[in-house]
N, C-alpha and C positions, 0 to 999 in steps of 0.2 A: 612140636610143630605139626604133629599129625592128628590133632584133635585135643590134646591136653592143653591146659592153660600154659602159655609160653612162659617158661622160667629159665633162669640162668643159674648155673652152679658155679660157685667161687671156690678156688682151692685155698690152702692155708696162707698163701701170699696175697690173696684178694684178686687173683686173675680169673677171668672166665675159664671154665674147665670143661672137660668132656662130659663127665657124669659122676654120680656118687660112687659107682662101682670100680673106679680106676684109682690106683695108688697115686698119692700126691707128687711123687718124684718123676712121673711121666711128664714129658714136655707138654706145656699148654698149647692149645690150638692157636694159630695165627689170629691175633685180635682183629685186624682189618678184615680178614676173610670171614671170621665169625660174625662180626658186626654187619657185614653185607647180608648174610643169611638172616640174621635177626631183623634187620630193616625190611627185607622183602617179606618175611612172615608177618610182621606187624602191619605192613601195608595191606596184605591180604585180609588179615584179621579185622582191620578197621574198615575195609572196603567191601569187596565182593563176597567174602565169607562171613561178614558180621552177623547177618540175621541167622545163618545156620549155626554158628558157634554160640550165639547169645541165647537163642530161644529154641533151637532145634534139638532133636534127640539123635544120638548116634545109632546108626542102623548097619546092617550087614553091607559091606562094600561090594561094588562090582569087581569081578575078577579081572586081573590084569597081569601082563608079563613085563618084566624089566630085563635089561641086558646085563645085569651084574648082581653081585652079592657083596655085602659089607660084612667084615669080620670085626667083632668087638672082643678084645681080650680082657677078661676080668682080672682083678688083682689076685685071684687064686689060681690064675693060669687057664681057666676054662675059656673056651671060645664059643661065642654066640654068633651064628650066621643069620642074616636076614637080608631082605631085598634092599638094594641101594636107593630105592624110591619108597618112601613111606606113604601111607594113605589112610584116610578115614572118610566115611560117608555119613551124611546128616539128612534128616527129614524134618520139615516144618509141619505144624498142625494141619496146614492146607493140603498136605501130601506131596508138596514140592520137595524134590531131592537133589542133592548135589554131593560131589565127592572131591576131596582135596588131595592133591598129590604133592609131596615135598621131596625135592632133590637136594640133599644136604652134602653132596659130594662136590669135588672140584672139577668135574667135567659134565658137559651136557648129557642128558639121558633121554632116550626115546622109550616110551611105554606103549604097549599094545593092549588096547581094551578088549574085553570079550564081546562088546557090541559097540557100534558107533555112538558117540556122545558129542554134545555141543560144548566147546570150550567157551567159558564165560570171560568176557573182557570188559573194560570200562566203557566200551562203545557198543556193547550188546553181545550177541552170540555168534559164534562162527558156525559154518556148516558142520554137520555131524562127521566125525572122523573116528577111525579106530586107532590111529597112531598119533600120539601127542608128544611133542618135543618140550622138555622142561630144561631150561637153562641151568647152569651150575649155580648152586646156593640160592635156589629159587623155588617157587611153588605155583601151582595152577589149580583152578577149580573148574569142574565140568558139571553140566546139568545132566542129571540122570533121567 
């Protein structure tokens, strides 16, 4: 959801699952919740982010701060810690840049950008902001 082609991992029972690195006997994520995230990511991919993800190239993202850390426990017991909001930035041949932020958690998150950016919406652009609210299981795109 942060720039890769959106894929779903199925466990041995055919249920949507966390990832390839988790053992199959771990409880699967809630299907309704997971489908909410997938629906929101597909809406962004087919809408505001389409041109960036289709013909853009990935570039270094704008720095940002989030208010949490997510811990992934691998099947070998090692723990990987990363921001609870994932991000990737994209540039078109025209030089136009945008950055996608994905909140895959079950609570709203506020990120603080290293410089003010304009949130992109279906109705146009918002005024430049440094703080952006991302609803749970959702994603946003900002113009860089």
